[in-house]
Backbone as JSON, one array per atom type, in Angstrom:
{
  "sequence": "MHNINPIPARRAAPRPVTAASAVLALCGLLAACETAPRVGAETTAQVLQVAPDRDSLRDGYPALHAALRAGVTRRDLEEARLVQGECGVPDAGRPGGTRWVSVTTLVPRGTALPQGSRIVVRDARSAWPGVEPARASTLHGQFVRVDDTAPTRTTPACHTNGQGGGAWHLRVHLTPPAWQHDFASAAFQRLDALRDEDFAAGRVLRLGCQLKVIDGGDWYAPQWVALAPRQLSLKVGDVVRLRAGAQMESKDVGPPAEVLARIDNVPAPAGNATVRCN",
  "N": [[79.78, 42.42, -74.84], [80.34, 40.58, -71.79], [81.8, 41.75, -69.17], [83.7, 40.06, -66.71], [85.35, 40.15, -63.41], [88.72, 38.75, -63.01], [88.74, 35.82, -61.18], [90.91, 33.53, -59.38], [90.53, 30.29, -59.99], [91.49, 28.4, -57.84], [92.28, 29.78, -55.76], [92.76, 30.18, -52.33], [90.15, 31.03, -50.24], [89.18, 34.01, -48.68], [88.48, 34.52, -45.06], [84.99, 34.59, -44.59], [83.35, 37.9, -44.39], [80.26, 38.93, -43.07], [77.49, 40.99, -43.5], [76.17, 41.03, -40.9], [78.16, 40.27, -39.34], [80.01, 42.53, -39.54], [78.56, 44.36, -38.33], [78.32, 43.71, -35.59], [81.14, 43.75, -35.1], [81.41, 46.59, -35.32], [79.64, 47.62, -33.59], [80.85, 46.79, -31.19], [82.72, 48.78, -30.85], [81.36, 51.15, -30.72], [79.33, 52.2, -28.51], [76.55, 53.05, -28.73], [75.46, 51.89, -30.81], [72.73, 50.58, -32.83], [71.35, 47.26, -32.73], [70.65, 44.56, -34.57], [67.17, 43.22, -34.72], [66.49, 40.69, -32.25], [65.84, 36.95, -32.53], [62.32, 36.35, -32.27], [61.95, 38.82, -31.18], [59.92, 41.59, -31.28], [59.38, 44.16, -33.84], [59.42, 47.22, -35.84], [58.83, 47.06, -39.36], [59.27, 47.03, -43.03], [57.44, 46.56, -45.97], [59.33, 44.94, -48.63], [59.13, 43.66, -50.9], [56.73, 41.62, -52.91], [57.0, 38.69, -53.16], [57.07, 36.61, -56.37], [58.15, 34.1, -56.55], [60.44, 31.58, -55.34], [62.71, 32.03, -56.68], [63.16, 34.45, -57.01], [63.79, 35.67, -54.65], [66.52, 35.67, -54.16], [68.03, 34.86, -51.9], [70.89, 34.23, -49.68], [73.48, 33.18, -51.29], [72.48, 32.5, -53.99], [73.31, 31.38, -56.18], [74.07, 28.8, -55.71], [72.08, 27.14, -55.12], [70.54, 25.46, -56.99], [72.46, 23.71, -57.28], [72.59, 22.45, -54.67], [70.12, 21.44, -54.61], [70.33, 19.31, -56.46], [71.94, 17.7, -54.93], [74.53, 18.39, -54.39], [77.28, 18.67, -52.1], [79.19, 19.89, -49.15], [81.62, 18.86, -49.15], [82.08, 18.48, -51.63], [82.6, 21.26, -52.66], [84.75, 21.73, -50.92], [86.58, 20.38, -52.05], [87.14, 21.65, -54.57], [85.54, 20.89, -56.75], [83.08, 22.05, -57.57], [81.99, 24.0, -60.18], [81.28, 27.39, -61.22], [79.77, 28.53, -63.85], [79.09, 30.88, -66.8], [76.71, 32.27, -69.14], [74.93, 33.48, -72.03], [71.65, 34.55, -72.85], [69.54, 35.54, -75.35], [67.46, 38.1, -75.05], [64.95, 40.55, -75.38], [63.92, 42.19, -73.63], [65.73, 42.78, -71.81], [68.73, 44.84, -70.82], [70.99, 45.66, -73.17], [70.08, 43.61, -74.51], [70.25, 40.88, -73.7], [69.99, 38.13, -71.52], [71.78, 37.02, -68.64], [72.84, 33.96, -67.46], [73.4, 31.95, -64.58], [75.22, 28.93, -64.31], [75.86, 25.89, -62.43], [78.38, 23.23, -62.05], [79.44, 19.79, -61.48], [82.85, 19.02, -61.71], [84.98, 16.29, -62.85], [86.85, 14.71, -60.2], [90.12, 16.16, -59.54], [90.32, 17.73, -61.62], [91.41, 20.63, -62.98], [90.32, 23.69, -63.71], [90.96, 26.78, -65.33], [90.09, 30.06, -64.63], [87.65, 31.2, -67.08], [87.83, 29.1, -68.89], [86.24, 27.2, -71.27], [83.27, 25.1, -71.08], [80.96, 22.63, -71.61], [77.71, 21.77, -70.55], [74.71, 19.43, -69.69], [71.25, 18.98, -69.45], [70.54, 21.28, -67.7], [69.0, 22.42, -64.69], [66.5, 24.18, -62.71], [66.47, 25.21, -59.14], [64.01, 25.18, -58.08], [60.72, 23.92, -57.87], [58.6, 24.24, -60.77], [59.98, 26.58, -61.77], [60.85, 27.12, -65.16], [63.99, 26.36, -66.73], [64.31, 28.07, -68.92], [63.58, 30.71, -67.72], [64.88, 30.84, -65.37], [67.22, 32.17, -63.2], [69.34, 30.95, -62.05], [70.95, 28.01, -62.32], [71.83, 24.16, -62.28], [73.71, 21.84, -63.75], [74.78, 18.63, -65.67], [78.24, 17.9, -66.07], [79.78, 17.72, -69.05], [81.87, 18.12, -71.08], [85.27, 19.67, -71.71], [85.76, 22.36, -73.52], [87.99, 22.52, -76.27], [89.28, 25.18, -76.3], [90.95, 28.19, -75.91], [91.22, 29.87, -72.65], [88.96, 32.34, -72.26], [87.75, 35.96, -71.9], [85.32, 36.49, -72.74], [81.88, 35.97, -72.69], [79.97, 33.13, -73.61], [77.23, 32.58, -75.89], [74.56, 30.68, -74.43], [73.51, 28.65, -76.04], [74.14, 26.95, -79.12], [74.13, 27.99, -82.59], [71.44, 28.76, -82.27], [69.83, 26.66, -81.06], [68.06, 25.55, -78.45], [67.59, 24.07, -74.99], [69.22, 20.87, -74.52], [72.1, 21.09, -74.33], [74.32, 23.28, -72.79], [76.51, 26.03, -73.24], [79.39, 27.46, -71.6], [81.33, 29.9, -69.92], [83.52, 29.36, -67.64], [83.45, 30.91, -64.43], [83.97, 31.13, -61.86], [85.26, 28.96, -58.96], [83.42, 28.25, -56.3], [83.94, 29.0, -52.71], [84.3, 26.94, -49.98], [82.89, 27.95, -47.85], [80.7, 29.2, -48.35], [78.79, 27.26, -48.82], [77.5, 26.88, -46.32], [76.01, 29.19, -45.83], [74.41, 29.15, -48.21], [73.14, 26.68, -47.93], [71.34, 26.98, -45.61], [69.83, 29.11, -46.53], [68.65, 27.97, -48.68], [67.0, 25.79, -47.5], [65.17, 27.32, -45.86], [63.8, 28.9, -48.02], [62.88, 26.6, -49.31], [60.9, 25.68, -47.64], [58.73, 27.22, -47.85], [55.64, 27.59, -49.42], [54.11, 26.79, -52.46], [51.4, 27.78, -53.01], [51.25, 29.79, -51.17], [53.0, 31.5, -52.55], [51.38, 32.26, -54.87], [49.04, 33.26, -53.7], [50.28, 35.65, -53.19], [51.29, 36.03, -50.41], [53.86, 35.76, -49.71], [56.44, 37.63, -48.36], [59.13, 39.97, -48.63], [60.79, 41.51, -46.18], [61.98, 44.6, -44.3], [64.11, 46.67, -42.21], [66.06, 49.56, -40.99], [68.97, 50.07, -39.23], [70.81, 52.15, -36.85], [73.83, 54.02, -36.4], [76.17, 55.42, -34.07], [76.79, 57.97, -34.93], [74.85, 58.77, -36.47], [74.35, 57.71, -38.96], [73.14, 55.36, -41.5], [73.72, 51.91, -41.16], [73.35, 49.32, -41.51], [70.81, 46.93, -42.67], [68.52, 44.84, -41.59], [66.92, 42.0, -43.12], [64.16, 39.99, -43.48], [62.1, 36.97, -44.77], [58.74, 36.32, -44.54], [55.19, 35.43, -44.11], [52.45, 36.9, -45.03], [49.46, 37.47, -42.98], [46.57, 35.74, -43.64], [44.21, 37.1, -43.84], [45.05, 39.71, -44.58], [45.89, 41.91, -46.89], [48.84, 43.03, -48.39], [51.12, 45.22, -49.64], [54.03, 46.59, -51.55], [55.92, 48.83, -49.63], [54.38, 49.14, -47.59], [53.93, 49.29, -43.94], [54.79, 47.47, -41.04], [54.16, 45.46, -37.94], [56.55, 43.18, -37.04], [57.44, 39.97, -35.98], [60.64, 39.01, -35.31], [62.56, 36.72, -37.03], [64.63, 33.98, -38.4], [67.26, 35.84, -40.13], [67.5, 36.85, -43.67], [70.18, 35.69, -45.48], [71.84, 34.61, -43.45], [73.17, 32.14, -41.3], [71.29, 30.79, -40.28], [68.45, 28.52, -40.1], [65.74, 28.54, -39.29], [63.61, 29.89, -36.72], [60.92, 31.05, -38.94], [60.1, 34.49, -39.64], [57.56, 36.44, -38.69], [54.7, 38.22, -39.6], [52.77, 40.54, -38.01], [50.97, 42.6, -37.69], [49.27, 45.28, -39.9], [50.55, 48.69, -39.87], [48.93, 51.38, -39.98], [48.79, 54.68, -41.58], [51.3, 55.55, -41.52], [53.72, 57.22, -43.03], [55.91, 55.99, -45.75], [59.59, 55.8, -45.86], [61.36, 58.22, -47.91], [62.89, 57.43, -51.3], [65.59, 55.12, -51.19], [65.5, 54.4, -48.61], [64.58, 52.66, -45.43], [62.07, 51.93, -42.93], [63.0, 52.69, -39.47], [64.31, 50.09, -37.34], [62.55, 49.16, -34.59]],
  "CA": [[80.68, 41.53, -73.85], [79.96, 40.77, -70.5], [82.94, 41.8, -68.29], [83.88, 39.58, -65.39], [86.62, 40.25, -62.83], [89.0, 37.45, -62.95], [88.94, 35.16, -59.75], [91.59, 32.35, -59.73], [89.65, 29.05, -59.64], [91.55, 27.44, -56.95], [92.76, 30.65, -54.73], [92.11, 30.12, -50.8], [89.01, 32.0, -49.92], [89.45, 34.56, -47.48], [87.31, 34.24, -44.27], [83.97, 35.55, -44.97], [82.74, 38.54, -43.37], [78.95, 39.18, -43.66], [76.88, 42.11, -43.16], [75.77, 40.81, -39.55], [79.32, 40.34, -38.42], [80.52, 43.74, -39.74], [77.68, 45.3, -37.46], [78.81, 43.4, -34.4], [82.17, 44.37, -34.77], [81.22, 47.89, -35.18], [78.99, 47.85, -32.36], [81.79, 46.4, -30.01], [83.63, 49.98, -30.63], [80.27, 52.15, -30.66], [78.24, 51.72, -27.38], [75.32, 53.6, -28.95], [75.0, 51.38, -32.14], [71.69, 49.71, -32.63], [71.74, 46.03, -33.21], [69.32, 43.92, -35.22], [66.18, 42.45, -33.55], [66.83, 39.04, -31.88], [64.79, 36.02, -33.07], [61.38, 36.45, -31.35], [61.46, 40.14, -30.6], [59.07, 42.61, -32.39], [59.94, 45.36, -34.32], [58.7, 47.86, -37.0], [59.49, 46.65, -40.66], [58.52, 47.75, -44.32], [57.52, 45.58, -47.11], [60.33, 45.4, -49.73], [59.01, 42.82, -52.15], [55.74, 40.64, -52.63], [57.9, 37.4, -54.01], [56.33, 35.86, -57.1], [58.57, 32.64, -56.47], [61.56, 31.53, -54.49], [63.95, 32.37, -57.58], [63.01, 35.96, -57.07], [64.18, 36.1, -53.63], [67.83, 36.03, -54.02], [68.73, 34.65, -50.62], [72.06, 33.42, -49.24], [74.32, 32.72, -52.31], [71.42, 31.8, -54.7], [73.87, 30.74, -57.5], [74.45, 27.53, -55.39], [70.76, 26.66, -54.63], [70.09, 24.58, -57.84], [73.41, 22.59, -57.0], [72.21, 21.91, -53.52], [68.68, 20.46, -55.29], [71.08, 18.24, -57.39], [72.75, 16.96, -54.09], [76.0, 18.8, -54.11], [77.63, 18.5, -50.71], [80.07, 20.72, -48.96], [82.7, 18.37, -49.52], [82.21, 19.02, -53.23], [83.07, 22.6, -52.59], [86.23, 21.68, -50.5], [87.66, 19.58, -53.28], [87.0, 22.7, -55.72], [84.85, 20.2, -57.71], [82.07, 22.78, -58.22], [82.43, 25.21, -60.83], [80.2, 28.07, -61.74], [79.82, 29.41, -65.25], [77.86, 31.75, -66.96], [76.71, 32.22, -70.37], [73.9, 34.67, -72.46], [70.39, 33.98, -73.74], [68.79, 36.7, -76.07], [66.28, 38.52, -74.21], [64.91, 41.72, -75.88], [63.44, 43.12, -72.61], [66.96, 43.09, -70.84], [69.6, 45.87, -71.34], [71.81, 44.84, -74.15], [69.33, 42.35, -75.15], [71.0, 39.6, -73.26], [69.81, 37.72, -70.18], [72.84, 36.28, -68.24], [72.6, 32.97, -66.7], [74.64, 31.38, -63.88], [75.15, 27.51, -64.26], [76.99, 25.14, -61.7], [78.39, 21.78, -62.53], [80.67, 19.16, -60.84], [83.9, 18.46, -62.57], [85.64, 15.08, -62.28], [87.96, 14.84, -59.5], [91.42, 16.29, -60.27], [90.01, 18.55, -63.08], [91.76, 21.97, -62.91], [89.78, 24.56, -64.85], [91.31, 28.15, -65.21], [88.92, 31.05, -65.0], [87.79, 31.56, -68.42], [87.78, 28.05, -69.71], [84.93, 26.85, -71.89], [82.83, 23.94, -70.89], [79.86, 22.1, -71.85], [76.94, 20.79, -69.55], [73.47, 19.31, -70.33], [70.34, 18.78, -68.53], [70.44, 22.3, -66.83], [67.71, 22.54, -64.14], [66.43, 24.98, -61.58], [66.6, 24.69, -57.91], [62.67, 25.33, -57.55], [59.79, 23.22, -59.02], [57.74, 25.2, -61.6], [60.59, 27.46, -62.47], [61.72, 26.59, -65.88], [65.29, 26.76, -67.15], [64.1, 29.47, -69.85], [63.28, 31.96, -66.96], [65.43, 30.69, -64.12], [68.53, 32.83, -63.37], [70.52, 29.98, -61.99], [70.79, 26.37, -62.75], [72.81, 23.12, -62.13], [73.64, 20.79, -64.73], [75.61, 17.54, -65.67], [79.06, 18.21, -66.85], [79.93, 17.0, -70.25], [83.31, 18.11, -71.59], [86.02, 20.97, -71.71], [85.93, 22.87, -75.02], [89.19, 22.71, -76.77], [89.63, 26.66, -76.86], [91.88, 28.86, -74.86], [90.39, 30.65, -71.85], [88.44, 33.66, -72.58], [87.16, 36.83, -71.29], [84.1, 36.54, -73.56], [80.85, 35.11, -72.21], [79.37, 32.6, -74.66], [75.73, 32.27, -75.85], [74.12, 29.46, -73.93], [73.03, 27.52, -76.99], [74.66, 27.33, -80.34], [73.11, 27.75, -83.71], [69.9, 29.1, -82.09], [69.43, 25.75, -80.36], [67.72, 25.62, -76.81], [67.44, 22.7, -74.46], [70.15, 20.04, -73.95], [73.62, 21.5, -74.23], [74.79, 24.71, -72.44], [77.86, 26.32, -73.24], [79.66, 28.14, -70.56], [82.42, 30.14, -69.35], [83.96, 29.39, -66.25], [83.5, 31.99, -63.85], [84.62, 30.91, -60.61], [85.03, 27.99, -58.07], [82.75, 28.94, -54.94], [84.6, 28.64, -51.67], [83.39, 26.01, -49.29], [82.16, 28.29, -46.72], [79.71, 29.53, -49.16], [77.81, 26.2, -48.73], [76.81, 26.96, -45.03], [75.13, 30.27, -45.98], [73.41, 28.71, -49.24], [72.47, 25.49, -47.41], [70.4, 27.46, -44.69], [68.38, 30.05, -47.3], [67.86, 26.97, -49.53], [66.18, 25.19, -46.53], [64.3, 28.39, -45.43], [62.94, 29.05, -49.17], [62.16, 25.16, -49.75], [59.93, 25.5, -46.63], [57.63, 28.02, -48.24], [54.59, 26.85, -50.2], [53.73, 27.33, -53.86], [50.03, 28.21, -52.97], [51.38, 31.04, -50.49], [53.47, 32.79, -53.64], [50.29, 32.42, -55.8], [48.25, 34.44, -53.19], [50.83, 36.99, -52.78], [51.45, 36.19, -49.1], [55.35, 35.79, -49.36], [57.1, 38.95, -48.31], [60.51, 40.1, -48.03], [60.63, 42.83, -45.27], [63.29, 44.91, -43.81], [64.05, 47.88, -41.45], [67.27, 49.91, -41.0], [69.6, 50.37, -37.9], [71.65, 53.53, -37.14], [75.05, 54.01, -35.49], [76.3, 56.55, -33.17], [76.87, 59.05, -35.87], [73.18, 58.95, -37.25], [74.16, 57.29, -40.39], [72.5, 53.95, -41.53], [74.76, 51.07, -41.49], [72.9, 47.97, -41.75], [69.37, 46.9, -42.93], [68.32, 43.46, -41.65], [65.81, 41.31, -43.78], [63.61, 38.6, -43.42], [61.17, 36.5, -45.51], [57.75, 36.09, -43.94], [53.99, 35.28, -44.62], [51.32, 37.75, -44.63], [48.2, 36.79, -42.65], [45.63, 35.16, -44.69], [43.16, 38.11, -43.95], [45.54, 40.78, -44.52], [46.57, 42.24, -48.15], [50.18, 43.69, -48.18], [51.87, 45.62, -50.8], [55.41, 47.22, -51.23], [55.75, 50.21, -49.01], [53.37, 49.09, -46.42], [54.76, 49.33, -42.53], [54.03, 46.3, -40.36], [54.82, 45.12, -36.93], [57.24, 42.17, -37.36], [58.12, 39.19, -35.01], [61.76, 38.71, -36.08], [63.01, 35.28, -37.15], [65.87, 33.83, -39.07], [67.34, 36.75, -41.13], [68.03, 36.49, -44.7], [71.79, 36.0, -45.68], [72.35, 34.21, -42.26], [73.33, 30.38, -41.34], [69.95, 30.02, -39.47], [67.48, 27.63, -40.85], [64.61, 29.09, -38.53], [62.38, 29.86, -36.98], [60.61, 32.14, -39.95], [59.68, 35.67, -39.23], [56.12, 36.53, -38.67], [53.92, 39.58, -39.74], [51.88, 40.55, -36.76], [49.66, 43.43, -38.22], [49.88, 46.54, -40.63], [50.59, 49.96, -39.02], [48.48, 52.56, -40.88], [49.11, 56.15, -41.46], [52.83, 55.76, -41.29], [54.54, 57.34, -44.27], [57.3, 55.27, -45.7], [60.69, 56.87, -46.26], [61.61, 58.38, -49.43], [63.91, 56.82, -51.83], [66.07, 53.75, -50.75], [65.55, 54.01, -47.11], [63.33, 52.08, -45.02], [61.68, 52.18, -41.45], [63.88, 52.07, -38.38], [64.23, 48.91, -36.33], [62.23, 49.58, -33.17]],
  "C": [[80.27, 41.76, -72.67], [81.28, 40.68, -69.71], [82.89, 40.97, -66.83], [84.99, 39.75, -64.69], [87.29, 38.88, -62.7], [89.08, 37.08, -61.39], [89.66, 33.83, -59.91], [90.81, 31.12, -59.2], [89.95, 28.44, -58.16], [92.33, 28.35, -55.72], [92.0, 30.05, -53.35], [91.32, 31.22, -50.6], [89.47, 32.7, -48.66], [88.21, 34.47, -46.64], [86.09, 35.13, -44.49], [83.52, 36.72, -43.99], [81.39, 39.14, -43.97], [78.72, 40.61, -43.12], [76.83, 41.99, -41.52], [77.05, 40.96, -38.69], [80.11, 41.75, -38.47], [79.81, 44.62, -38.66], [78.08, 44.95, -36.06], [80.08, 43.92, -34.12], [82.14, 45.88, -34.5], [80.63, 48.46, -33.94], [79.88, 47.68, -30.92], [82.69, 47.93, -29.99], [82.56, 51.08, -30.37], [79.25, 51.68, -29.58], [76.79, 52.09, -27.94], [74.65, 52.93, -30.38], [73.84, 50.57, -31.87], [72.2, 48.29, -33.18], [70.38, 45.5, -33.81], [68.45, 43.02, -34.4], [66.35, 41.06, -33.48], [65.69, 38.12, -32.38], [63.56, 36.15, -31.78], [61.14, 37.59, -30.93], [60.67, 40.77, -31.92], [59.79, 43.64, -32.76], [58.96, 45.72, -35.58], [59.49, 47.55, -38.36], [58.73, 47.06, -41.96], [58.59, 46.44, -45.14], [58.41, 45.85, -48.21], [59.96, 44.86, -51.0], [57.67, 41.85, -51.77], [56.29, 39.7, -53.67], [56.91, 36.76, -54.83], [56.81, 34.41, -56.96], [59.83, 32.62, -55.83], [62.88, 32.09, -55.43], [64.24, 33.92, -57.11], [63.64, 36.67, -55.72], [65.76, 36.53, -53.17], [68.52, 35.84, -52.64], [70.0, 33.82, -50.48], [72.79, 32.73, -50.6], [73.39, 31.86, -53.4], [72.01, 30.88, -56.0], [74.28, 29.11, -56.89], [73.23, 26.66, -54.82], [70.29, 25.41, -55.4], [71.27, 23.37, -57.61], [73.12, 21.82, -55.99], [70.88, 20.85, -53.85], [69.44, 19.24, -55.82], [71.85, 17.28, -56.33], [74.41, 17.08, -53.88], [76.42, 18.98, -52.49], [78.85, 19.8, -50.38], [81.44, 20.24, -49.16], [83.3, 18.32, -51.06], [83.11, 20.26, -53.3], [84.64, 22.51, -52.14], [87.18, 21.19, -51.45], [87.68, 20.5, -54.49], [86.45, 21.73, -56.96], [83.68, 21.03, -58.37], [82.44, 23.94, -58.84], [81.08, 26.13, -61.21], [80.37, 28.93, -63.15], [78.84, 30.21, -65.65], [77.97, 31.83, -68.68], [75.09, 33.26, -70.8], [72.83, 34.22, -73.15], [69.8, 35.28, -74.12], [67.4, 36.66, -75.67], [66.15, 40.21, -74.65], [64.56, 42.68, -74.76], [64.75, 43.37, -71.64], [68.07, 44.15, -71.59], [70.53, 44.9, -72.16], [71.27, 43.8, -74.94], [69.66, 40.88, -74.98], [70.66, 39.31, -71.95], [71.17, 36.77, -69.73], [72.44, 35.38, -67.29], [73.66, 32.28, -66.0], [74.24, 29.86, -63.95], [76.23, 26.94, -63.53], [76.92, 23.86, -62.32], [79.36, 21.28, -61.77], [81.39, 18.46, -61.84], [84.45, 17.36, -62.08], [86.84, 15.54, -61.2], [89.5, 15.14, -59.94], [91.52, 17.26, -61.37], [90.3, 20.01, -62.41], [91.37, 22.87, -64.15], [90.19, 26.19, -64.54], [90.14, 28.93, -65.38], [89.06, 31.42, -66.25], [87.74, 30.77, -69.27], [86.28, 27.93, -70.09], [84.36, 25.45, -71.63], [81.48, 23.81, -71.52], [79.12, 21.41, -70.77], [75.69, 20.62, -70.39], [72.56, 19.1, -69.08], [70.42, 19.91, -67.28], [69.13, 22.39, -66.02], [67.79, 23.58, -62.9], [66.46, 24.36, -60.18], [64.81, 24.42, -57.66], [61.76, 24.66, -58.61], [58.98, 24.48, -59.64], [58.65, 26.18, -62.11], [61.42, 26.8, -63.63], [62.91, 26.96, -66.11], [65.35, 28.13, -68.09], [63.86, 30.58, -69.04], [64.12, 31.9, -65.58], [66.83, 31.61, -64.19], [69.62, 32.21, -62.75], [70.17, 28.56, -61.83], [71.74, 25.27, -62.25], [72.58, 22.03, -63.27], [74.75, 20.0, -64.98], [76.98, 17.98, -66.64], [79.43, 17.09, -68.05], [81.64, 16.98, -70.76], [83.73, 19.5, -71.4], [85.88, 21.22, -72.96], [87.43, 23.07, -75.13], [89.53, 24.13, -77.25], [90.17, 27.21, -75.41], [90.8, 29.62, -74.11], [90.06, 31.89, -72.36], [87.91, 34.69, -71.72], [85.62, 37.27, -71.75], [83.06, 35.48, -73.17], [80.27, 34.85, -73.45], [77.72, 32.79, -74.73], [75.53, 30.94, -75.29], [74.25, 28.21, -74.79], [73.41, 28.01, -78.24], [73.76, 27.15, -81.25], [71.47, 28.1, -83.33], [69.12, 27.97, -81.29], [69.05, 25.87, -79.11], [67.87, 24.13, -76.33], [68.81, 22.22, -73.96], [71.22, 20.47, -73.52], [73.66, 23.18, -73.87], [76.23, 25.05, -72.32], [78.53, 27.49, -72.18], [80.97, 28.57, -70.37], [82.5, 30.16, -67.98], [84.15, 30.76, -65.41], [84.42, 32.15, -62.42], [84.58, 29.46, -59.83], [84.5, 28.46, -56.64], [83.78, 28.13, -54.03], [83.51, 27.49, -50.93], [82.54, 26.74, -48.28], [80.97, 29.14, -47.17], [78.49, 28.66, -48.89], [76.95, 26.45, -47.51], [75.54, 28.1, -45.18], [73.8, 29.69, -47.11], [72.51, 27.75, -48.81], [71.2, 26.13, -46.43], [69.52, 28.35, -45.57], [68.0, 29.0, -47.92], [66.84, 26.2, -48.53], [65.08, 26.2, -46.2], [63.46, 28.56, -46.63], [62.32, 27.43, -49.52], [61.0, 24.93, -48.64], [58.56, 26.18, -46.89], [56.71, 27.1, -49.25], [54.42, 27.51, -51.57], [52.42, 28.17, -53.64], [50.05, 29.69, -52.4], [52.06, 32.2, -51.42], [52.34, 32.88, -54.36], [49.47, 33.33, -55.13], [48.85, 35.46, -52.83], [51.06, 37.13, -51.12], [53.02, 36.12, -48.89], [55.95, 37.09, -49.65], [58.44, 38.95, -48.04], [60.46, 41.78, -47.5], [62.22, 43.3, -44.48], [63.26, 46.29, -42.98], [65.72, 48.58, -41.22], [67.59, 50.21, -39.49], [70.34, 51.63, -38.11], [72.77, 53.14, -35.94], [75.15, 55.27, -34.66], [76.47, 57.98, -33.82], [75.38, 59.42, -36.56], [73.14, 58.27, -38.4], [73.71, 55.77, -40.31], [73.65, 53.16, -41.78], [74.33, 49.58, -41.96], [71.34, 47.72, -41.94], [68.96, 45.33, -42.92], [67.18, 42.99, -42.5], [65.49, 40.18, -43.51], [62.44, 38.45, -44.41], [59.98, 35.99, -44.39], [56.48, 36.02, -44.44], [53.14, 36.14, -43.99], [50.08, 37.09, -44.16], [47.25, 36.61, -43.7], [44.43, 36.56, -45.02], [43.77, 39.62, -44.33], [46.51, 41.12, -45.94], [47.62, 43.28, -48.07], [50.61, 44.12, -49.53], [53.25, 46.4, -50.26], [55.21, 48.72, -50.71], [55.18, 50.08, -47.7], [54.44, 48.77, -44.97], [53.99, 48.28, -41.8], [54.84, 46.11, -38.98], [55.28, 43.61, -37.21], [57.7, 41.36, -36.17], [59.34, 38.67, -35.88], [61.99, 37.02, -35.94], [64.32, 35.15, -37.75], [65.96, 35.03, -40.31], [67.81, 36.13, -42.47], [69.48, 36.73, -44.64], [72.38, 35.55, -44.38], [72.67, 32.67, -42.31], [72.1, 29.88, -40.48], [69.1, 29.68, -40.14], [66.04, 28.23, -40.43], [64.64, 29.61, -37.24], [61.91, 31.1, -38.09], [59.95, 33.33, -39.24], [58.21, 35.5, -39.49], [55.47, 38.02, -38.66], [52.68, 39.63, -38.6], [50.6, 41.5, -37.25], [50.3, 44.61, -39.04], [49.76, 47.6, -39.87], [50.04, 51.09, -40.21], [48.88, 53.86, -40.56], [50.64, 56.36, -40.95], [53.44, 55.86, -42.69], [55.71, 56.54, -44.45], [58.36, 56.22, -46.04], [60.98, 56.96, -47.62], [62.88, 57.61, -49.91], [64.21, 55.51, -51.42], [65.79, 53.32, -49.33], [64.23, 53.28, -46.68], [63.09, 52.52, -43.61], [62.88, 51.93, -40.7], [63.49, 51.13, -37.76], [63.6, 49.39, -35.08], [61.08, 48.78, -32.71]]
}
């Protein structure tokens, strides 16, 4: 069983509080608080991931990316037509032997679906070319019908009787609030601008650094997606000089961050820590 905390389908969404806005609020109280590097500024950063594809970067409400590829608009979210469901696919390599898949769909106007409703969609597709539904973590499909069953807390198998392909059986998880569209749309455009050949060449990197507040504790770790220079081979843990661009999880479409050079002989921090932004 895959437990999901209940979220009423049409509850008014609270005003979003992002990590960046939390930092700004805190820095208003703490004069010595560090702030994230501005666009165009140089900083030290650390390679956190060499991304194999766009789906792996998980930037900016990725559950909505396939819906955006399918043409879903902010108005669709404002009208509570977009619902997000979940189902399970057998996968021996995952804990519990199941891979959980998120699938969005547009329901007809005026359709009210309580959280836990069972629905069927078809032709579920990924946001990104080359990422097959069988390995994508998020998909968008065409609404078919509501199953005539009572709402449940149990997440169903995506396909019945061992059949794959066309029909996807979902448990309605939530109705995404409209403000998520702004962040998801910006991230979708940032990722869509990347090239397949750069992923294949191992040039697409996720990088980050850590900020510090007055008491010395870590508070916020801004992250960026950037390309490694063609002549520079980088791996996870490498430390670089970075020209900051649009941050991940932001509403900024661009410009992209830029790796300037590798910094050699700099030990990477232990554990989950990353280098300081400076």
